[in-house]
Every structure is written in C-alpha cells, then in structure tokens.
C-alpha positions in Angstrom: 105.6 -134.2 91.9 103.0 -134.6 89.0 101.1 -131.2 89.8 103.8 -129.0 89.3 103.5 -128.7 85.7 99.8 -128.4 86.2 100.4 -125.2 88.7 102.9 -123.8 86.3 100.2 -123.9 83.6 97.1 -122.1 86.1 99.9 -119.9 87.1 101.1 -118.7 83.5 97.4 -118.6 82.2 96.4 -116.6 85.1 99.2 -113.8 84.3 98.4 -113.9 81.2 100.7 -115.9 79.3 100.0 -118.7 76.8 100.2 -122.4 77.6 102.3 -124.9 75.2 100.5 -124.8 71.7 98.8 -128.3 70.8 101.7 -129.2 67.8 103.8 -129.3 70.7 101.9 -131.7 72.9 101.2 -133.8 70.2 102.2 -137.4 70.2 103.1 -140.5 67.9 103.7 -143.9 68.7 106.0 -145.9 66.6 106.0 -149.6 67.0 109.7 -150.9 65.3 110.9 -154.4 64.9 113.5 -155.4 66.5 115.7 -156.4 63.9 115.8 -153.8 61.5 113.9 -150.4 62.6 114.7 -150.3 66.1 118.1 -151.3 65.3 117.8 -148.6 63.0 116.7 -146.0 65.3 119.0 -147.2 68.1 121.8 -146.2 65.1 120.5 -143.1 64.9 120.4 -142.4 68.4 124.1 -143.5 68.4 125.2 -140.8 65.3 123.1 -138.4 67.4 120.7 -137.8 64.9 118.5 -135.5 66.6 114.5 -136.9 65.9 111.3 -135.2 67.0 110.3 -135.4 70.8 107.1 -136.3 69.4 107.5 -139.7 68.7 107.3 -142.8 70.9 109.6 -146.3 70.4 107.7 -149.3 71.0 110.1 -152.2 70.4 108.2 -155.7 69.2 110.0 -158.7 67.8 108.2 -158.3 64.8 105.4 -156.1 63.2 103.9 -158.8 62.1 102.8 -159.0 65.8 101.3 -155.5 66.0 97.8 -156.1 65.6 95.3 -152.6 64.0 93.7 -153.0 67.8 97.5 -151.9 69.0 97.4 -149.0 66.2 93.5 -147.7 67.2 94.2 -148.2 70.8 97.3 -145.6 70.9 95.2 -143.3 69.1 92.6 -143.7 71.7 95.1 -143.5 74.2 96.4 -140.1 73.5 99.0 -140.6 70.5 97.8 -138.1 67.3 99.4 -140.9 65.2 100.9 -144.2 65.0 103.4 -145.7 62.7 104.9 -149.2 62.0 108.3 -149.5 61.3 109.7 -152.9 59.7 112.3 -154.5 57.9 112.2 -154.1 54.0 110.0 -155.6 52.1 110.7 -159.0 51.4 113.5 -159.3 53.6 111.8 -160.0 57.0 113.3 -161.9 59.1 110.5 -163.5 60.4 109.6 -164.7 56.5 106.4 -162.4 55.7 105.7 -160.2 59.3 106.1 -157.3 57.7 103.3 -157.7 54.8 101.0 -159.2 57.1 101.7 -155.5 58.7 101.5 -153.4 56.0 97.7 -155.2 55.6 96.9 -154.4 58.8 98.2 -150.5 58.7 95.6 -150.8 55.3 93.1 -152.1 57.5 93.4 -149.4 60.2 93.4 -146.9 57.8 90.2 -147.9 56.3 88.4 -148.5 60.1 89.7 -144.6 60.6 88.2 -143.0 57.1 85.0 -145.0 58.2 84.5 -143.5 61.0 85.2 -139.8 59.7 89.4 -139.8 61.3 91.8 -138.9 58.7 93.7 -142.4 57.6 96.9 -140.6 57.3 97.3 -140.9 61.1 98.2 -144.7 60.5 101.9 -145.4 58.2 103.6 -147.8 57.4 107.4 -147.6 56.6 109.9 -149.9 56.1 113.6 -149.8 56.1 117.1 -151.9 56.5 119.1 -152.3 60.2 121.5 -150.3 58.0 119.5 -147.4 57.5 119.4 -145.1 60.3 119.1 -141.9 57.9 115.6 -143.4 56.6 114.3 -144.3 59.8 115.0 -140.5 60.8 113.8 -139.5 57.9 110.3 -141.3 58.1 110.0 -140.5 61.9 110.2 -136.6 60.8 108.3 -137.3 58.0 105.1 -138.6 59.8 105.7 -135.9 62.1 105.3 -133.2 59.7 102.3 -135.3 58.7 100.5 -135.4 61.9 101.5 -131.6 62.9 99.7 -130.5 59.6 96.0 -132.6 60.5 94.0 -131.1 63.0 94.3 -132.1 66.8 92.0 -135.5 66.9 88.7 -135.3 69.1 88.2 -137.9 71.4 85.0 -138.7 72.8 
C-alpha cells in the first residue's frame, strides 16, 4: 500500500504533470509540554482551529526534558524545523524546565549556525494551557518561517 503514492507520482511525472512542490512536503516537529502547550493544542483542536498540516506534535512531560539532540535528530530525521512549546517563563509546572529548554534551544541554534544551517529552524515558544490562540499563532509563525527558508540539505 505504501508503493501507491510513489507509483502515482511516477505516473504524473511520466505524463508531464508536476509533483507536489517541496514546500508542501515540509515538516515541523513540535515538542509540546503536557501541562501547557499540549493542553493549548488540544483546546485549539477542540475549537477546530485550522493548523498547518506540516506540524507534528510530540508530547513531552516537560520541555526541560527536550535535549538539543532531540532537536537535531528531528532535523536529521527529515523535519525541516523543530519547535519547543512550553509553559510561560516563570510558570513552569516543574519549576525551571522551560528555562532549561530555552538554554538548550539556544545551544542547538548555535550548533546549527556553526555548521552553516539556519538557526531559525529551531525555536522556542511559551504559552499557558488557556491560550489555544497563542498555540495556533506559534505554529503558523513557525510554518511561515520554515517555508521562507531554502530546503534543508542532508548528506
């Protein structure tokens, strides 16, 4: 069953039709804390707020558990961007988890810049559980930022 999209793409290309543009196939991995960001995402979904299809959510207990390696692995695994969404600064349910996450995101951005990759591919956003609009805005902002970047070249 997984061969069908490939066959369909090959048929369109053979018939002179264009395949889907690279922008449509971009993906963003969003690491969301359980207490705030994932709850805001859930409220956003319950309100039927449209979100870009490029975003895939990963539930984490706290953004403080997200390592720079998780972010880099998401990029090397095929994602064009990675975002970390957690509690508001100073209001982390695990005291300092979001501050640790912010430090790790900044570290990952420095690593990306050092190897010639756009640091904007990794970002951090904060929100409370009662702000589904803020979650949707963060996802749309990340989607626009990634769409404006050239495709990520992988070796």
